[in-house]
C-alpha positions as CSV (number, residue, x, y, z in Angstrom):
1,M,-38.0,153.4,134.1
2,G,-37.6,149.6,134.5
3,K,-40.6,147.7,135.7
4,T,-41.0,145.7,138.9
5,A,-42.3,142.1,138.9
6,Y,-43.5,140.3,142.0
7,I,-42.9,136.6,141.9
8,F,-44.3,133.9,144.1
9,P,-42.8,130.4,145.0
10,G,-44.5,127.0,144.8
11,Q,-44.4,123.8,146.8
12,G,-41.0,122.8,148.2
13,S,-40.1,126.3,149.5
14,Q,-41.8,125.7,152.9
15,F,-39.8,125.5,156.2
16,P,-40.9,125.2,159.8
17,G,-41.3,128.7,161.4
18,M,-42.0,130.4,158.1
19,G,-44.1,133.6,158.5
20,K,-43.6,133.8,162.3
21,E,-41.6,137.0,162.2
22,R,-44.2,138.7,160.0
23,Y,-47.0,137.4,162.3
24,D,-45.3,138.8,165.4
25,H,-44.4,142.2,163.9
26,S,-47.3,143.0,161.5
27,P,-50.9,143.3,162.8
28,E,-52.1,143.1,159.2
29,A,-50.2,139.8,158.6
30,K,-51.4,138.4,161.9
31,A,-55.0,139.2,161.0
32,L,-54.6,137.6,157.5
33,M,-53.1,134.4,159.0
34,E,-55.8,134.2,161.7
35,K,-58.4,134.7,158.9
36,A,-56.8,131.7,157.1
37,D,-57.2,129.5,160.2
38,A,-60.9,130.4,160.3
39,V,-61.5,129.8,156.6
40,L,-59.7,126.4,156.6
41,G,-61.1,125.2,159.9
42,F,-57.7,124.0,161.2
43,P,-54.8,125.8,162.9
44,L,-52.6,126.4,159.9
45,T,-50.5,129.0,161.7
46,E,-49.7,126.7,164.5
47,I,-48.5,124.0,162.1
48,M,-46.4,126.6,160.2
49,F,-44.7,127.9,163.4
50,E,-44.4,124.7,165.5
51,G,-44.9,121.8,163.2
52,S,-42.2,119.4,162.0
53,P,-40.9,119.4,158.4
54,E,-43.0,116.3,158.0
55,D,-46.2,118.1,159.1
56,L,-45.5,120.8,156.7
57,R,-44.9,118.4,153.8
58,Q,-48.5,117.2,153.7
59,T,-49.9,118.7,150.5
60,N,-53.1,119.9,152.2
61,V,-51.0,122.0,154.7
62,T,-48.1,122.9,152.4
63,Q,-50.1,124.6,149.7
64,P,-52.3,126.9,151.9
65,A,-49.3,127.7,154.1
66,I,-47.0,128.9,151.2
67,F,-50.0,130.8,149.7
68,V,-50.8,132.6,153.0
69,V,-47.1,133.5,153.8
70,S,-46.7,134.8,150.2
71,V,-49.7,137.0,150.3
72,A,-48.8,138.3,153.8
73,A,-45.3,139.2,152.4
74,S,-47.0,141.6,149.9
75,L,-48.9,143.6,152.5
76,G,-48.0,147.3,152.5
77,L,-46.0,147.1,149.2
78,K,-46.9,149.3,146.2
79,A,-48.7,147.7,143.3
80,P,-46.4,145.8,141.0
81,D,-46.1,146.3,137.2
82,M,-46.5,142.5,136.6
83,V,-46.7,139.3,138.6
84,A,-46.0,135.6,138.1
85,G,-45.9,132.5,140.4
86,H,-44.5,129.0,140.0
87,S,-47.3,126.4,140.0
88,L,-49.0,127.0,143.3
89,G,-47.4,130.5,143.4
90,E,-49.7,131.5,140.5
91,F,-52.6,131.6,143.0
92,S,-50.6,134.0,145.2
93,A,-49.8,136.1,142.2
94,L,-53.4,136.3,141.1
95,T,-54.5,137.3,144.7
96,V,-51.9,140.0,145.0
97,A,-52.9,141.4,141.6
98,G,-56.5,141.5,142.7
99,A,-57.8,138.8,140.3
100,M,-59.2,136.9,143.3
101,G,-60.2,137.8,146.8
102,F,-58.0,136.3,149.6
103,E,-60.7,134.0,151.0
104,D,-61.8,132.8,147.6
105,A,-58.3,132.1,146.6
106,L,-57.5,130.3,149.8
107,R,-60.5,128.0,149.4
108,L,-59.4,127.3,145.9
109,V,-55.8,126.5,147.0
110,S,-57.2,124.2,149.6
111,A,-59.5,122.4,147.1
112,R,-56.6,122.1,144.7
113,A,-54.3,120.6,147.4
114,E,-56.9,118.0,148.4
115,A,-57.7,117.1,144.8
116,M,-54.0,116.6,144.1
117,Q,-53.5,114.6,147.2
118,R,-56.4,112.3,146.3
119,C,-55.1,112.0,142.8
120,C,-51.6,111.0,144.0
121,E,-53.2,108.3,146.2
122,R,-55.2,106.9,143.4
123,V,-52.7,107.2,140.5
124,P,-49.1,106.6,141.6
125,G,-46.6,108.7,139.7
126,M,-43.2,110.4,140.2
127,M,-41.1,113.3,139.1
128,A,-37.4,113.7,138.4
129,A,-35.0,116.6,137.9
130,V,-32.9,116.6,134.8
131,I,-29.7,118.7,135.0
132,A,-27.5,120.0,132.1
133,L,-29.4,118.8,129.0
134,P,-31.0,121.1,126.4
135,D,-34.8,121.4,126.6
136,E,-35.2,120.2,123.1
137,E,-33.3,117.0,123.8
138,I,-35.4,116.3,126.9
139,E,-38.6,116.9,124.9
140,R,-37.4,114.5,122.2
141,I,-36.6,111.7,124.6
142,C,-39.8,112.1,126.5
143,A,-41.8,112.1,123.3
144,G,-40.4,108.6,122.6
145,I,-41.4,107.1,126.0
146,P,-45.2,106.9,126.6
147,G,-46.2,108.1,130.1
148,V,-43.6,110.8,130.8
149,V,-43.6,114.5,129.9
150,P,-41.5,117.6,130.7
151,A,-43.3,119.2,133.7
152,N,-41.3,122.3,134.9
153,Y,-39.0,124.4,132.7
154,N,-37.2,125.9,135.8
155,S,-34.1,127.4,134.2
156,P,-31.8,126.6,131.3
157,G,-30.3,123.2,132.1
158,Q,-32.9,122.4,134.8
159,V,-36.1,120.7,133.7
160,V,-38.3,118.4,135.8
161,I,-40.0,115.5,134.1
162,S,-43.2,113.8,135.4
163,G,-45.4,110.8,134.8
164,E,-45.8,107.1,135.5
165,E,-43.0,105.6,137.7
166,E,-41.7,103.1,135.2
167,A,-41.7,105.6,132.3
168,V,-39.9,108.3,134.5
169,R,-37.2,105.7,135.4
170,Q,-36.8,104.7,131.8
171,A,-36.5,108.4,130.8
172,C,-33.9,109.1,133.5
173,K,-31.8,106.3,132.1
174,A,-32.1,107.5,128.5
175,L,-31.5,111.1,129.5
176,K,-28.3,110.2,131.3
177,E,-27.1,108.2,128.3
178,A,-27.8,111.3,126.2
179,G,-25.5,113.4,128.4
180,A,-27.5,114.7,131.3
181,K,-25.3,115.4,134.3
182,R,-28.0,114.1,136.6
183,A,-31.5,112.7,136.3
184,L,-32.7,112.4,139.9
185,P,-36.1,111.3,141.2
186,L,-37.7,114.0,143.5
187,P,-39.3,113.4,146.9
188,V,-42.8,114.4,145.8
189,S,-46.0,112.4,146.2
190,G,-47.1,112.3,142.6
191,A,-46.8,113.2,138.9
192,F,-47.7,116.9,139.1
193,H,-48.1,118.9,135.9
194,S,-48.7,115.7,133.8
195,P,-51.7,114.0,132.3
196,L,-51.9,111.8,135.4
197,M,-53.3,114.8,137.2
198,E,-56.5,114.7,135.0
199,P,-58.8,113.4,137.9
200,A,-57.6,116.4,140.0
201,R,-58.2,118.8,137.1
202,A,-61.8,117.5,136.8
203,E,-62.4,118.1,140.5
204,L,-60.8,121.5,140.5
205,A,-63.0,122.6,137.5
206,E,-66.0,122.7,139.8
207,A,-64.2,124.8,142.5
208,I,-62.9,127.2,139.8
209,A,-66.4,127.5,138.3
210,R,-67.7,128.6,141.7
211,T,-64.9,131.2,142.2
212,R,-65.3,134.9,141.3
213,F,-62.5,136.3,139.2
214,H,-61.8,140.0,138.6
215,V,-59.7,142.0,136.2
216,P,-56.2,142.2,137.9
217,V,-54.4,145.5,138.5
218,C,-51.5,144.4,136.4
219,P,-50.7,141.6,133.9
220,V,-50.4,138.1,135.3
221,Y,-47.8,135.9,133.4
222,Q,-49.4,132.4,133.5
223,N,-47.5,129.1,133.7
224,V,-49.3,127.4,130.9
225,T,-48.6,130.1,128.2
226,A,-45.8,132.2,129.7
227,L,-47.8,135.2,128.4
228,P,-49.4,138.1,130.3
229,S,-53.2,138.0,130.8
230,C,-55.7,140.4,132.3
231,D,-58.8,138.6,131.1
232,P,-60.6,136.8,133.9
233,D,-62.0,134.1,131.5
234,I,-58.5,133.3,130.1
235,I,-57.0,133.4,133.7
236,R,-59.6,130.9,134.9
237,E,-59.0,128.6,131.9
238,N,-55.2,128.7,132.2
239,L,-55.4,128.0,136.0
240,L,-57.3,124.8,135.3
241,L,-55.0,123.7,132.5
242,Q,-52.0,124.3,134.8
243,L,-52.5,121.0,136.7
244,T,-51.9,118.8,133.6
245,S,-49.6,121.2,131.7
246,P,-45.9,122.1,132.1
247,V,-44.8,125.2,134.2
248,R,-43.0,127.4,131.7
249,W,-41.0,129.4,134.2
250,T,-37.9,130.0,132.1
251,Q,-40.2,131.3,129.3
252,S,-42.3,133.4,131.6
253,V,-39.2,135.2,133.1
254,R,-37.8,135.8,129.6
255,Q,-41.1,137.3,128.5
256,M,-41.3,139.5,131.6
257,R,-37.8,140.7,130.8
258,R,-38.8,141.5,127.2
259,D,-41.8,143.4,128.5
260,G,-39.5,145.6,130.6
261,A,-39.1,143.9,134.0
262,E,-35.8,144.9,135.6
263,T,-36.5,144.1,139.2
264,F,-37.8,140.8,140.4
265,L,-39.0,140.6,144.0
266,E,-39.7,137.2,145.4
267,L,-42.5,137.2,148.0
268,G,-42.9,134.1,150.1
269,P,-40.7,131.5,151.9
270,G,-37.2,130.9,150.6
271,E,-35.3,132.2,147.5
272,V,-35.8,129.4,145.1
273,L,-37.2,131.6,142.3
274,T,-34.6,134.3,142.9
275,N,-31.8,131.7,142.3
276,L,-33.6,130.4,139.2
277,I,-33.9,133.9,137.7
278,K,-30.1,134.5,138.2
279,R,-29.6,131.4,136.0
280,I,-32.2,132.4,133.4
281,Q,-30.6,135.9,133.1
């Protein structure tokens, strides 16, 4: 029998009104979302249901909102055989797999969002999507330009680079000259998954050290290694490294396939990962 993998999206999949239907029709989801409001100390659900796209784009709102909607989407489902999440989605994956309690994970997501926001304000950076160029070529060009790195391996032919503004612009020019169909700056507030996130990583280290981790009910495929883990100490370490390391999504999906995953179920707002998986397969 083929295995089922639950997958969880990251930042960028949010939209106004997300989670409202589940809130209205599932008492468990409603209770979970109201608990989130209480833990965070601000009306997250109100912003999700009635806020503007701009309201939802604030990192300190976006990350908890996507996390809460993703966990709510898993309520009542049978336990998966494996889980993975893209960037922020890894926190949803760990929670659904039982590696963290919901409230602990939500506090951690909130701390992560605020640390990243502060880091972006202090250290300006940018990201760009590179389309239709082999990963190796992107890695080679980035290696020759100080201050820019591959940040997200989303699918074959779609990699995001990240780093200092001038270095990213220089890389975009070089990547286009090397044959990339596109190298487009992304509308994000900073250089996520790059060494510029080091101050946020240092801040998050304290929050992670305070958080209780448990052995999950199934393997969690982590962004940093693209490998399964059930060891709370390894999970904790990889979660911290994730802020300054690339998201190896292509590699994670391929590894899950090798390990028997036949069905991928995306839990959370949108279908970004479902579309990426079609391209990976």
